[in-house]
RODO-2510 file (C-alpha; in nm, 4 decimals, decimal comma):
residues 186
     n   res          X          Y          Z
     1     m    -0,6086    -3,7610    -4,2820
     2     k    -0,8852    -3,9990    -4,1897
     3     k    -1,0884    -3,9477    -3,8763
     4     n    -0,9881    -4,2853    -3,7281
     5     n    -0,6181    -4,2069    -3,7767
     6     r    -0,6581    -3,8660    -3,6088
     7     a    -0,8488    -4,0143    -3,3159
     8     g    -0,5957    -4,2952    -3,2762
     9     r    -0,3052    -4,0509    -3,2753
    10     l    -0,4776    -3,8246    -3,0212
    11     y    -0,5573    -4,1289    -2,8064
    12     s    -0,1903    -4,2374    -2,8102
    13     d    -0,0665    -3,8854    -2,7434
    14     m    -0,3025    -3,8459    -2,4474
    15     l    -0,1806    -4,1730    -2,2986
    16     s     0,1779    -4,0482    -2,3263
    17     a     0,0888    -3,7725    -2,0775
    18     c     0,0857    -4,0377    -1,8003
    19     q     0,4247    -4,1226    -1,6575
    20     r     0,3613    -4,4537    -1,4785
    21     k     0,2609    -4,7797    -1,6460
    22     q    -0,0349    -4,8381    -1,4137
    23     h    -0,1605    -4,4839    -1,4812
    24     v    -0,1410    -4,5435    -1,8567
    25     a    -0,3483    -4,8615    -1,8176
    26     t    -0,6109    -4,6903    -1,6001
    27     f    -0,6295    -4,3788    -1,8195
    28     s    -0,6658    -4,6042    -2,1241
    29     v    -0,9706    -4,7696    -1,9650
    30     i    -1,1206    -4,4283    -1,8788
    31     l    -1,0727    -4,2986    -2,2341
    32     s    -1,2133    -4,6196    -2,3790
    33     c    -1,5253    -4,5892    -2,1647
    34     f    -1,5834    -4,2323    -2,2808
    35     l    -1,4906    -4,2900    -2,6447
    36     s    -1,6978    -4,6046    -2,6901
    37     a    -2,0058    -4,3780    -2,6987
    38     l    -2,2174    -4,6533    -2,5478
    39     g    -2,3160    -4,4555    -2,2412
    40     m    -2,0509    -4,6352    -2,0363
    41     s    -1,9055    -4,3374    -1,8560
    42     r    -2,0042    -4,5295    -1,5442
    43     f    -1,6915    -4,7228    -1,4768
    44     e    -1,8682    -5,0222    -1,3221
    45     a    -1,9087    -5,1497    -1,6792
    46     s    -1,5315    -5,1775    -1,7254
    47     k    -1,3896    -5,5286    -1,7088
    48     a    -1,0235    -5,4227    -1,7372
    49     k    -0,9997    -5,2140    -1,4174
    50     s    -1,2056    -5,2057    -1,1024
    51     p    -1,4230    -4,8993    -1,0376
    52     s    -1,2220    -4,8319    -0,7209
    53     a    -0,8924    -4,8282    -0,9170
    54     i    -1,0416    -4,5797    -1,1622
    55     s    -1,1835    -4,3665    -0,8809
    56     h    -0,8475    -4,3738    -0,7027
    57     f    -0,6738    -4,2594    -1,0230
    58     l    -0,9162    -3,9719    -1,0737
    59     n    -0,9284    -3,8579    -0,7104
    60     n    -0,5920    -3,9325    -0,5506
    61     y    -0,3103    -3,9218    -0,8039
    62     s    -0,1619    -3,5860    -0,8881
    63     w    -0,1106    -3,5999    -1,2623
    64     s    -0,0427    -3,3019    -1,4806
    65     t    -0,3471    -3,1692    -1,6598
    66     r    -0,1156    -2,9092    -1,8168
    67     t     0,0693    -3,1875    -1,9970
    68     l    -0,2602    -3,3289    -2,1206
    69     i    -0,3785    -2,9860    -2,2390
    70     r    -0,0439    -2,9273    -2,4136
    71     v    -0,0775    -3,2637    -2,5922
    72     m    -0,4339    -3,1820    -2,7017
    73     r    -0,3403    -2,8344    -2,8271
    74     t    -0,0429    -2,9683    -3,0224
    75     h    -0,2685    -3,2319    -3,1752
    76     t    -0,5298    -2,9682    -3,2624
    77     l    -0,2784    -2,7436    -3,4395
    78     e    -0,1166    -3,0334    -3,6274
    79     t    -0,4537    -3,1715    -3,7373
    80     l    -0,5824    -2,8300    -3,8460
    81     c    -0,2632    -2,7504    -4,0407
    82     a    -0,2680    -3,0925    -4,2108
    83     y    -0,6347    -3,0446    -4,3026
    84     l    -0,5712    -2,6979    -4,4463
    85     r    -0,2608    -2,8106    -4,6409
    86     g    -0,4716    -3,0720    -4,8160
    87     r    -0,7232    -2,8169    -4,9441
    88     r    -0,7157    -2,6167    -5,2661
    89     g    -0,8811    -2,2885    -5,3446
    90     r    -0,9778    -2,0142    -5,1110
    91     p    -0,9191    -2,0541    -4,7380
    92     p    -1,2070    -2,2201    -4,5558
    93     m    -1,4191    -2,0616    -4,2872
    94     l    -1,3037    -2,1336    -3,9346
    95     e    -1,5528    -2,1489    -3,6508
    96     l    -1,4773    -2,1003    -3,2855
    97     i    -1,7456    -2,2680    -3,0768
    98     v    -1,7815    -2,1946    -2,7073
    99     d    -1,9916    -2,4334    -2,5049
   100     t    -2,0775    -2,4319    -2,1359
   101     t    -2,1111    -2,7822    -1,9966
   102     s    -2,2662    -2,8259    -1,6542
   103     i    -2,1952    -3,1401    -1,4550
   104     a    -2,4770    -3,1599    -1,2017
   105     k    -2,3754    -3,2400    -0,8437
   106     e    -2,5975    -3,3117    -0,5463
   107     g    -2,4725    -3,3383    -0,1927
   108     k    -2,1459    -3,2157    -0,0450
   109     f    -1,8086    -3,2618    -0,2106
   110     a    -1,5132    -3,1431    -0,0034
   111     e    -1,2766    -3,2106    -0,2955
   112     l    -1,4770    -2,9762    -0,5184
   113     d    -1,4926    -2,6950    -0,2634
   114     g    -1,5131    -2,3669    -0,4528
   115     w    -1,6112    -2,5333    -0,7814
   116     v    -1,9754    -2,6292    -0,7187
   117     h    -2,2086    -2,3382    -0,7966
   118     t    -2,5453    -2,2738    -0,9541
   119     l    -2,5671    -2,1568    -1,3158
   120     n    -2,8921    -2,1545    -1,5141
   121     r    -3,0677    -2,3404    -1,2310
   122     v    -2,8112    -2,6244    -1,2395
   123     r    -2,6041    -2,6851    -0,9272
   124     g    -2,2701    -2,8394    -1,0131
   125     v    -1,9367    -2,7829    -1,1836
   126     h    -1,9604    -2,5562    -1,4903
   127     i    -1,6968    -2,5880    -1,7610
   128     v    -1,6507    -2,3439    -2,0489
   129     m    -1,5111    -2,5330    -2,3528
   130     l    -1,3612    -2,3899    -2,6716
   131     y    -1,3580    -2,5876    -2,9982
   132     v    -1,1856    -2,4938    -3,3247
   133     c    -1,3940    -2,6130    -3,6192
   134     c    -1,3129    -2,6243    -3,9887
   135     g    -1,5131    -2,8305    -4,2346
   136     e    -1,5604    -3,1744    -4,0788
   137     l    -1,3127    -3,1064    -3,7978
   138     r    -1,4278    -3,0182    -3,4475
   139     l    -1,1182    -2,9986    -3,2323
   140     p    -1,1115    -2,9191    -2,8599
   141     w    -0,8788    -2,6327    -2,7690
   142     g    -0,9192    -2,5656    -2,3986
   143     f    -1,1454    -2,5227    -2,1017
   144     k    -1,1930    -2,3096    -1,7949
   145     i    -1,3985    -2,3790    -1,4840
   146     w    -1,6454    -2,1120    -1,3728
   147     r    -1,5911    -2,0507    -1,0025
   148     g    -1,9143    -1,8707    -0,9131
   149     k    -2,0433    -1,5207    -0,8518
   150     g    -1,7800    -1,2568    -0,7972
   151     t    -1,5400    -1,4282    -1,0382
   152     p    -1,5083    -1,3860    -1,4160
   153     s    -1,8323    -1,4821    -1,5910
   154     p    -1,8544    -1,7740    -1,8358
   155     q    -1,8471    -1,5156    -2,1164
   156     d    -1,5253    -1,3632    -1,9770
   157     l    -1,3742    -1,7109    -1,9516
   158     a    -1,4688    -1,7764    -2,3158
   159     l    -1,2961    -1,4552    -2,4220
   160     r    -0,9830    -1,5562    -2,2302
   161     l    -0,9811    -1,8906    -2,4091
   162     i    -1,0089    -1,7156    -2,7449
   163     q    -0,7273    -1,4772    -2,6540
   164     q    -0,5046    -1,7787    -2,5828
   165     l    -0,5411    -1,9071    -2,9395
   166     p    -0,2180    -1,8798    -3,1382
   167     q    -0,2039    -1,6304    -3,4237
   168     d    -0,1661    -1,9277    -3,6619
   169     i    -0,5334    -2,0078    -3,6226
   170     f    -0,6452    -1,6537    -3,7028
   171     s    -0,4165    -1,6224    -4,0052
   172     r    -0,5331    -1,9495    -4,1637
   173     s    -0,8756    -1,8260    -4,2672
   174     r    -1,0388    -1,5339    -4,4394
   175     q    -1,3529    -1,5770    -4,2369
   176     l    -1,3684    -1,6537    -3,8690
   177     h    -1,7090    -1,7208    -3,7167
   178     f    -1,7636    -1,7161    -3,3451
   179     l    -2,0498    -1,9215    -3,2027
   180     g    -2,1068    -1,8564    -2,8354
   181     m    -2,3435    -1,9286    -2,5550
   182     q    -2,5762    -1,7076    -2,3582
   183     a    -2,5433    -1,7841    -1,9897
   184     s    -2,6218    -1,6034    -1,6687
   185     a    -2,5358    -1,6855    -1,3109
   186     a    -2,8236    -1,7907    -1,0901
***
């Protein structure tokens, strides 16, 4: 399956997670800004929706992130299985990549109360991401937000993400490589 077809299908599936027409339109603009890879994650550059409409969507509407995660995980499993079915010979090596992404925040954010902490000298929101990789595929599986000292560490969160992987992923490969991060709370 070609990369453009996979991305297009994921894009459509993610949009289906929104239930209202106006939310689909706004979420489509948000995804387009991120996926254009032109550094336009600042929504002022969008001509289709106003920055305030996008901000309102992100901050005020209660939309199900669980539905979005379920869509992404289904897409990941389908894409991985299709990729593996198309291969001949011995099973390929699977890699599980854990990455900690820090979104720096300055100032006070009442909406992010309990989420803004300092990790590796960066004050902000810290997200632990898990990717399943095989050959040319790098598929997102899930994420957890580190909630500061006294809560599970980023390493513990990574292990929880790995434990949530279905057995299908482990049984599809002879070799499974784990690539992790080294992080410590500041």
